[in-house]
N, C-alpha and C positions, 0 to 999 in steps of 0.2 A: 828665194822667194820671188813670186811673180809681182808684177806691178799692182795687181788687184789686192794682193795680200799685204798687210801692213804689220810691222813689228808692234807688239804690245808695249815696247819700251819707247820712250821719247814722244809719245803722242800727246802727253799732257792730259789734263782733266777734260772730260766731255761736258760741254755746256748745251743742255737741251733747249730746243726752241719752244715757243708757246704751243705750236702744233704737237710737238713731242709730248708735252705735259697734258694737253687736251686729249690726246689719244689714250693715255693711261687713265685719265679721269673717266673717259667714255667707257673704257673696258670695265672699270670698277662699277660704274652706274649699271651696266648690263649685268654684271655678276651679282650685284646687290639685288637687282630686280628678280633674278632667278632664285637667289637665296631667300628673299622675302616670301616666295611661293613654295619654298622647300623643293624646288625643281632640281633635284640632284643630277638628273641626266643632262640637263642644259649646263649645269655647273661643270660637270665632267667634260662636256664638249669644249670648255674653255681652258683645259689643262693639257700639259704635255706629260705623257706617261712613258716610263715609270715616273711617278711623282715622289719627290723627296719630302718627308715629313720629319720634323724635329720638335721635340718637346722635353719636358721633365716632369718629375713627380714632386709632391709636397716635401719629400725628404731630400730632394736635390739630385735624384738619380736621372741622368740624361737618357734619352731614347731617340734613336734615329732609324728610319726605315724607308724602304721604297715600296710604294703601293701601286698596284695595278689599277686600272679603271674600275674593275669590279670591287676591289677592296675600298677604294675611295667612295663609290656609290653606297656600298653597304654601311660603311662607317658614318658617312654624312647623313644618310637616311636615319640611322639610329640616333645620332646627335640632334638632328633637327626634328625628330619625332613625327616625320611625315606631315609637317605643317600643323600638328595638333598640340603645340607646346604652350598654348594659352596666349595671353596678351603680351607680345614681345615687340619692343621698338629698339632701334640701334641708331646712334649718332656717331659718326666717324670723322676724324681728322686724319688725312693721309699725307705723308711726306715722302715723295719719290726721291730716290738717290740714283741718278742715272750713272751707270758705270760706262756704258757706251750708248750709241743710238739704239741698240738692240737688246740691251740688258739693263734692267732697272730693279732695284731693291726698294720696296715700298713699306715704310713703317706706318702702321695704323694705330692710333690711340682712339679707343672707342668706349662709349658708355652704352651698355645694354640694360634696358629696363624691362624686367620680367614681372608681370603681375604687380606693378607699382614699385618694385624693389630695384634700385640702380646698382649695376656692377661695372667697375672699370676694368679695361683690359688693354694690353698692347700686344701686337703681333706683327710679323713681317712676312712678305711674300716676295719671291723672286719671279719676275716676269721676263719672258724671253720672246723676242719677235721671231716667229717661224711662219714661213709661207705668207709673209706680209701682214700677219696679225699677231697681237699679243696673246700669249698663253701663260698660265702660271705653272712653274716647274717645281717650286719649293715653298712649303708652308712651315713657318716657325711660330710656335706659340707655347708658352709655358703652361703646365698644369694638366696636361691631357694624358700622361703616361698610364694612369689606371684605366681610363676609358679606352685607350688604344692598346691595352696589354696584349691583345691578340697579335699585335705586330711583332712581339718578341719571338713568336714561332715562325716569323718570316712571311706571314700571310699578307 
């Protein structure tokens, strides 16, 4: 191992700085702004492909897949309805768990209010720092297996 490489053993837990936390918060603020406009192309620009997606069905059947940029854009456009999904608001509380300075798992607890009806949800994202900027590489959220069933064919 060279001097620049460090063993994953013995390094202890990484403690993020205030700037580390702010950079993740800024990333989500940008992503949320694109999401609010259903701008799936800009959302895709913030990802690292192939993108890992993990979900389950109501009956507990797990599903994991890797999506291309095209698959992400097609699926998200369908889920978001091209911005025509009616009156939707989302409030989120995010808890970042830094594994290293360049890897962070963020758990989000959110309330989505659609046409006056609130829905609670929890999901997680793995963000990776690549080329000096955060990108998301893995999305984990329960309940999407039926909507993402096309994934079973490897799309």
